DSSP file (Angstrom, degrees, kcal/mol; ACC not computed):
  #  RESIDUE AA STRUCTURE BP1 BP2  ACC     N-H-->O    O-->H-N    N-H-->O    O-->H-N    TCO  KAPPA ALPHA  PHI   PSI    X-CA   Y-CA   Z-CA
    1    1 A M              0   0    0      0, 0.0     2,-0.2     0, 0.0    26,-0.2   0.000 360.0 360.0 360.0 127.0  -17.1   20.2   -3.2
    2    2 A R  E     -a   27   0A   0     24,-0.9    26,-3.0     2,-0.0     2,-0.4  -0.574 360.0-153.6 -87.4 147.7  -17.3   22.6   -6.1
    3    3 A T  E     -a   28   0A   0     -2,-0.2     2,-0.3    24,-0.2    26,-0.2  -0.954  12.4-179.9-121.4 144.1  -18.6   21.6   -9.5
    4    4 A V  E     -a   29   0A   0     24,-2.6    26,-2.9    -2,-0.4     2,-0.1  -0.979  27.9-112.1-137.5 151.5  -17.7   23.2  -12.8
    5    5 A G  E  >  -a   30   0A   0     -2,-0.3     4,-2.5    24,-0.2    26,-0.2  -0.343  33.3-107.0 -77.0 163.6  -18.8   22.4  -16.4
    6    6 A V  H  > S+     0   0    0     24,-1.5     4,-2.6     1,-0.2     5,-0.2   0.894 119.0  52.9 -59.1 -42.9  -16.5   21.1  -19.0
    7    7 A L  H  > S+     0   0    0      1,-0.2     4,-2.4     2,-0.2    -1,-0.2   0.931 110.9  45.9 -61.8 -45.7  -16.3   24.4  -20.9
    8    8 A E  H  > S+     0   0    0      1,-0.2     4,-1.9     2,-0.2    -1,-0.2   0.914 112.8  51.1 -62.4 -41.8  -15.3   26.3  -17.7
    9    9 A A  H  < S+     0   0    0     -4,-2.5    -2,-0.2     1,-0.2    -1,-0.2   0.898 111.3  48.8 -61.1 -40.3  -12.8   23.6  -16.8
   10   10 A K  H >< S+     0   0    0     -4,-2.6     3,-0.6     1,-0.2    -1,-0.2   0.910 115.5  42.1 -66.1 -43.2  -11.3   23.9  -20.3
   11   11 A T  H 3< S+     0   0    0     -4,-2.4    -1,-0.2     1,-0.2    -2,-0.2   0.710 127.0  29.6 -81.5 -19.5  -11.0   27.7  -20.3
   12   12 A S  T 3X S+     0   0    0     -4,-1.9     4,-2.3    -5,-0.2    -1,-0.2  -0.093  72.2 132.2-132.1  38.6   -9.7   28.1  -16.7
   13   13 A L  H <> S+     0   0    0     -3,-0.6     4,-2.7     1,-0.2     5,-0.2   0.899  74.4  52.7 -58.9 -44.0   -7.8   24.9  -16.1
   14   14 A S  H  > S+     0   0    0      1,-0.2     4,-2.2     2,-0.2    -1,-0.2   0.917 111.2  46.6 -60.1 -43.6   -4.7   26.8  -14.6
   15   15 A A  H  > S+     0   0    0      1,-0.2     4,-2.2     2,-0.2    -1,-0.2   0.883 112.2  50.8 -66.7 -37.8   -6.9   28.7  -12.2
   16   16 A L  H  X S+     0   0    0     -4,-2.3     4,-2.4     2,-0.2    -2,-0.2   0.903 109.4  50.4 -66.5 -40.3   -8.7   25.5  -11.2
   17   17 A I  H  X S+     0   0    0     -4,-2.7     4,-2.5     1,-0.2    -2,-0.2   0.919 110.7  49.4 -62.5 -43.4   -5.4   23.7  -10.6
   18   18 A E  H  X S+     0   0    0     -4,-2.2     4,-2.5    -5,-0.2     5,-0.2   0.901 110.1  51.6 -62.2 -40.2   -4.2   26.6   -8.4
   19   19 A E  H  X S+     0   0    0     -4,-2.2     4,-2.6     2,-0.2     5,-0.4   0.910 110.6  47.6 -63.0 -42.9   -7.5   26.5   -6.5
   20   20 A V  H  X S+     0   0    0     -4,-2.4     4,-2.0     1,-0.2    -2,-0.2   0.906 112.2  51.0 -64.6 -41.3   -7.1   22.8   -5.8
   21   21 A E  H  < S+     0   0    0     -4,-2.5    -2,-0.2    -5,-0.2    -1,-0.2   0.923 117.4  37.4 -61.5 -45.5   -3.5   23.2   -4.8
   22   22 A T  H  < S+     0   0    0     -4,-2.5    -2,-0.2    -5,-0.2    -1,-0.2   0.869 125.9  34.7 -79.7 -36.9   -4.2   26.0   -2.3
   23   23 A S  H  < S-     0   0    0     -4,-2.6    -3,-0.2    -5,-0.2    -2,-0.2   0.760  88.8-139.7 -90.1 -25.6   -7.6   24.8   -0.9
   24   24 A G     <  +     0   0    0     -4,-2.0     2,-0.2    -5,-0.4    -4,-0.1   0.514  59.1 131.2  77.8   2.7   -6.9   21.0   -0.9
   25   25 A E        -     0   0    0     -6,-0.4     2,-0.3    15,-0.1    -1,-0.3  -0.561  58.6-117.7 -91.2 154.0  -10.5   20.5   -2.1
   26   26 A T        -     0   0    0     -2,-0.2   -24,-0.9    14,-0.1     2,-0.5  -0.679  19.4-150.2 -88.7 142.2  -11.7   18.4   -5.0
   27   27 A I  E     -aB   2  39A   0     12,-2.8    12,-3.3    -2,-0.3     2,-0.5  -0.965   9.2-145.5-113.3 128.3  -13.4   20.0   -8.0
   28   28 A V  E     -aB   3  38A   0    -26,-3.0   -24,-2.6    -2,-0.5     2,-0.5  -0.797   8.5-148.1 -94.5 131.3  -15.9   17.9   -9.9
   29   29 A I  E     -aB   4  37A   0      8,-3.0     7,-3.1    -2,-0.5     8,-1.6  -0.866  18.8-165.4-101.4 129.6  -16.2   18.4  -13.7
   30   30 A T  E     -aB   5  35A   0    -26,-2.9   -24,-1.5    -2,-0.5     2,-0.4  -0.817  18.4-158.5-117.9 154.1  -19.6   17.9  -15.2
   31   31 A R  E >  S- B   0  34A   0      3,-2.5     3,-1.6    -2,-0.3   -26,-0.0  -0.985  87.3 -13.6-128.3 120.1  -21.0   17.5  -18.7
   32   32 A H  T 3  S-     0   0    0     -2,-0.4     3,-0.1     1,-0.3    -1,-0.1   0.864 131.0 -53.8  55.1  38.7  -24.7   18.3  -19.0
   33   33 A G  T 3  S+     0   0    0      1,-0.2     2,-0.5     0, 0.0    -1,-0.3   0.435 115.3 113.3  81.7  -0.9  -25.1   18.2  -15.3
   34   34 A K  E <  S-B   31   0A   0     -3,-1.6    -3,-2.5     1,-0.0    -1,-0.2  -0.902  72.7-114.3-109.5 131.5  -23.5   14.8  -14.8
   35   35 A A  E     +B   30   0A   0     -2,-0.5    -5,-0.3    -5,-0.2     3,-0.1  -0.406  42.7 161.1 -63.1 129.4  -20.2   14.3  -13.1
   36   36 A V  E     +     0   0A   0     -7,-3.1     2,-0.3     1,-0.4    -6,-0.2   0.552  60.0   7.1-124.1 -18.6  -17.6   13.0  -15.5
   37   37 A A  E     -B   29   0A   0     -8,-1.6    -8,-3.0     2,-0.0     2,-0.4  -0.985  57.5-137.3-159.4 163.6  -14.2   13.7  -13.8
   38   38 A R  E     -B   28   0A   0     -2,-0.3     2,-0.6   -10,-0.2   -10,-0.2  -0.990   3.6-155.2-130.0 139.2  -12.6   15.0  -10.7
   39   39 A L  E     +B   27   0A   0    -12,-3.3   -12,-2.8    -2,-0.4    -2,-0.0  -0.953  32.9 165.5-110.5 109.9   -9.7   17.4  -10.2
   40   40 A S        -     0   0    0     -2,-0.6   -14,-0.1   -14,-0.2   -15,-0.1  -0.900  39.2 -95.2-130.3 155.5   -8.2   16.6   -6.9
   41   41 A P        -     0   0    0      0, 0.0     2,-0.3     0, 0.0   -20,-0.1  -0.330  44.8-103.6 -67.7 148.6   -4.9   17.4   -5.1
   42   42 A E        -     0   0    0      1,-0.1     2,-1.0     2,-0.0   -18,-0.0  -0.559  30.1-136.5 -69.6 131.1   -2.0   15.0   -5.3
   43   43 A R        +     0   0    0     -2,-0.3     4,-0.1     1,-0.1    -1,-0.1  -0.782  31.7 168.6 -95.0  98.0   -1.8   13.1   -2.0
   44   44 A S        -     0   0    0     -2,-1.0    -1,-0.1     2,-0.4     3,-0.1   0.028  69.4 -84.2 -98.8  27.0    1.9   13.0   -1.2
   45   45 A G  S    S+     0   0    0      1,-0.3     2,-0.4     0, 0.0    -2,-0.1   0.237 104.8 102.3  92.9 -15.5    1.5   11.8    2.3
   46   46 A R        -     0   0    0      6,-0.0    -2,-0.4     0, 0.0     2,-0.3  -0.872  57.4-152.6-106.2 136.4    0.9   15.2    3.8
   47   47 A L        -     0   0    0     -2,-0.4   -23,-0.0    -3,-0.1    -4,-0.0  -0.766  17.9-118.1-103.0 149.8   -2.6   16.4    4.7
   48   48 A T     >  -     0   0    0     -2,-0.3     4,-2.7   -24,-0.1     5,-0.2  -0.435  37.9-104.7 -71.9 160.4   -3.9   19.9    4.7
   49   49 A P  H  > S+     0   0    0      0, 0.0     4,-2.3     0, 0.0     5,-0.2   0.897 124.2  48.1 -55.5 -40.4   -5.1   21.1    8.2
   50   50 A S  H  > S+     0   0    0      2,-0.2     4,-2.2     1,-0.2     5,-0.1   0.882 111.3  50.5 -69.1 -36.0   -8.7   20.8    7.1
   51   51 A G  H  > S+     0   0    0      2,-0.2     4,-2.2     1,-0.2    -1,-0.2   0.896 111.1  48.6 -66.2 -40.0   -8.0   17.3    5.6
   52   52 A L  H  X S+     0   0    0     -4,-2.7     4,-2.3     2,-0.2    -2,-0.2   0.915 111.5  49.4 -65.4 -43.2   -6.4   16.2    8.8
   53   53 A A  H  X S+     0   0    0     -4,-2.3     4,-2.4    -5,-0.2    -2,-0.2   0.900 110.6  50.8 -62.7 -40.5   -9.3   17.5   10.9
   54   54 A E  H  X S+     0   0    0     -4,-2.2     4,-2.4     2,-0.2    -1,-0.2   0.907 110.4  48.8 -65.3 -41.7  -11.8   15.8    8.7
   55   55 A R  H  X S+     0   0    0     -4,-2.2     4,-2.4     2,-0.2    -1,-0.2   0.902 111.0  50.7 -63.5 -40.6   -9.9   12.4    9.0
   56   56 A A  H  X S+     0   0    0     -4,-2.3     4,-2.7     2,-0.2    -2,-0.2   0.915 111.1  48.3 -63.9 -42.8   -9.8   12.8   12.8
   57   57 A R  H  X S+     0   0    0     -4,-2.4     4,-2.8     2,-0.2    -2,-0.2   0.919 111.7  49.6 -63.2 -43.1  -13.6   13.5   12.9
   58   58 A A  H  X S+     0   0    0     -4,-2.4     4,-1.2     2,-0.2    -2,-0.2   0.904 112.6  47.4 -63.3 -40.7  -14.3   10.5   10.7
   59   59 A F  H  X S+     0   0    0     -4,-2.4     4,-0.5     2,-0.2     3,-0.4   0.946 113.6  47.4 -64.1 -48.0  -12.2    8.3   12.9
   60   60 A R  H >< S+     0   0    0     -4,-2.7     3,-1.3     1,-0.2    -2,-0.2   0.915 111.4  50.4 -60.4 -44.2  -13.7    9.6   16.1
   61   61 A N  H 3< S+     0   0    0     -4,-2.8    -1,-0.2     1,-0.3    -2,-0.2   0.746 107.5  55.0 -68.6 -22.2  -17.2    9.2   14.8
   62   62 A G  H 3< S+     0   0    0     -4,-1.2    -1,-0.3    -3,-0.4    -2,-0.2   0.523  87.5 100.0 -87.2  -5.8  -16.5    5.6   13.7
   63   63 A Q  S << S-     0   0    0     -3,-1.3     2,-0.1    -4,-0.5     3,-0.1  -0.595  78.8-114.7 -83.6 140.7  -15.4    4.5   17.1
   64   64 A P        -     0   0    0      0, 0.0     2,-0.2     0, 0.0    -1,-0.1  -0.414  37.2-103.5 -68.6 149.6  -17.8    2.6   19.4
   65   65 A K        -     0   0    0     -2,-0.1     2,-0.7     1,-0.0     3,-0.1  -0.546  26.6-149.2 -75.0 137.3  -18.8    4.4   22.6
   66   66 A D    >>  -     0   0    0     -2,-0.2     4,-2.2     1,-0.1     3,-0.7  -0.920   3.7-162.3-110.2 106.1  -17.1    3.2   25.7
   67   67 A S  H 3> S+     0   0    0     -2,-0.7     4,-0.9     1,-0.2    -1,-0.1   0.804  88.0  59.7 -61.7 -30.1  -19.5    3.7   28.7
   68   68 A E  H 34 S+     0   0    0      1,-0.2    -1,-0.2     2,-0.2     3,-0.2   0.897 115.0  34.2 -64.7 -39.4  -16.6    3.4   31.2
   69   69 A W  H X4 S+     0   0    0     -3,-0.7     3,-1.5     1,-0.2    -2,-0.2   0.743 105.1  71.8 -86.7 -24.9  -14.8    6.4   29.7
   70   70 A A  H 3< S+     0   0    0     -4,-2.2    -1,-0.2     1,-0.3    -2,-0.2   0.794  94.8  54.1 -63.5 -28.5  -18.0    8.4   28.7
   71   71 A C  T 3< S+     0   0    0     -4,-0.9    -1,-0.3    -3,-0.2     2,-0.2   0.530  87.1 104.3 -85.3  -4.5  -18.8    9.2   32.3
   72   72 A L    <   -     0   0    0     -3,-1.5     2,-0.1    -4,-0.1    -3,-0.0  -0.513  67.4-130.1 -80.2 143.9  -15.3   10.7   33.1
   73   73 A S     >  -     0   0    0     -2,-0.2     4,-2.2     1,-0.1     5,-0.2  -0.357  28.0-104.5 -81.6 169.6  -14.9   14.4   33.3
   74   74 A W  H  > S+     0   0    0      1,-0.2     4,-2.3     2,-0.2     5,-0.2   0.888 123.8  53.4 -60.8 -39.4  -12.2   16.3   31.4
   75   75 A E  H  > S+     0   0    0      2,-0.2     4,-2.3     1,-0.2    -1,-0.2   0.897 107.3  50.9 -63.6 -41.3  -10.2   16.6   34.7
   76   76 A D  H  > S+     0   0    0      1,-0.2     4,-2.3     2,-0.2    -2,-0.2   0.926 110.4  49.5 -60.7 -44.8  -10.4   12.9   35.2
   77   77 A L  H  X S+     0   0    0     -4,-2.2     4,-2.3     1,-0.2    -2,-0.2   0.896 110.3  49.9 -62.9 -40.9   -9.1   12.2   31.7
   78   78 A K  H  X S+     0   0    0     -4,-2.3     4,-2.4     2,-0.2    -1,-0.2   0.906 110.0  51.0 -64.6 -40.4   -6.2   14.7   32.2
   79   79 A A  H  X S+     0   0    0     -4,-2.3     4,-2.4     2,-0.2     6,-0.5   0.905 110.3  49.2 -63.4 -41.2   -5.3   13.0   35.5
   80   80 A I  H  X S+     0   0    0     -4,-2.3     4,-2.0     1,-0.2    -1,-0.2   0.917 112.3  48.0 -63.7 -42.7   -5.2    9.6   33.8
   81   81 A A  H  < S+     0   0    0     -4,-2.3    -2,-0.2     2,-0.2    -1,-0.2   0.873 113.1  49.3 -65.5 -37.4   -3.1   10.9   31.0
   82   82 A R  H  < S+     0   0    0     -4,-2.4    -2,-0.2     1,-0.2    -1,-0.2   0.951 128.8  16.6 -68.2 -50.8   -0.6   12.6   33.5
   83   83 A D  H  < S-     0   0    0     -4,-2.4    -2,-0.2    -5,-0.1    -3,-0.2   0.445  94.7-122.9-110.0   0.4    0.0    9.7   35.8
   84   84 A G     <  +     0   0    0     -4,-2.0    -4,-0.2    -5,-0.3    -3,-0.1   0.599  59.0 148.6  73.4   8.5   -1.2    6.7   33.9
   85   85 A S        -     0   0    0     -6,-0.5    -1,-0.2    -5,-0.1     2,-0.2  -0.396  46.6-143.5 -76.2 156.2   -3.7    5.7   36.6
   86   86 A D              0   0    0     -3,-0.1    -1,-0.1    -2,-0.1    -6,-0.0  -0.483 360.0 360.0-116.9  59.2   -6.9    4.0   35.7
   87   87 A R              0   0    0     -2,-0.2    -2,-0.1   -11,-0.1    -7,-0.0   0.373 360.0 360.0  72.1 360.0   -9.1    5.6   38.3
C-alpha cells in the first residue's frame, strides 16, 4: 500500500485516481506522517486478478487443516474430482 502526503495528493489527484483505477491498490494519504484518508478503488462487485488471488489466499489460509485430505497426492485429488469417489 502506497502512502502520499496531503500536498502530493492535492497536486496530483488525477494521477493518483488513475493509479488506483489501474492497479486496484489503495493509496493512504498522510498529514505529518499520520494516515488521515484512503483513496481506494470502487468495489462494483468485480475484483482485479490480484484482488481475487488475495481473497483466495486469505480464505485458504483461514481454513482448518483436514488430516484426511492432507495425506492425499495431487493424483488422488484429481481422481476424486473426476469420478466423485472418496478413496
